[in-house]
C-alpha positions, 0 to 999 in steps of 0.5 A: 429181563427177556421177553418173547413177543408173539404177534399176527400181521398183515402186509401189502405190496404193489407188484410189478404189474401194479396190482396189490398183493396181500399176505398175513402170518404169525411172527415172534421176536425177543425183547430185552428191557428193564421194564417188568411184564406189567409195565411192558404190557401197558406199552401197546404202541411201543410193542407194535413198533417193535413188532414192525421193526422186527418184521422189516429187518427180515429181508423177505419183507423188504418190499412189503408195507405192514398194514396191521399188527395184533399183539397175541402174547407177551411172556418171560423167556 
């Protein structure tokens, strides 16, 4: 089954001058799994890890550290 995971995130990075820069935003990723929707919704920690991996796979996030992820919605595709 395919799902769309929507989430909010906050990220931090240390700049060359040594200061800390923050950013936040909305993102989404597709998930394909054998779990049904109810089972998947009960796996909050796993969903947050998937969201983090999805963000970190983006080259624009290469030097950022994810400080917070908040799951917004999980739905069938």
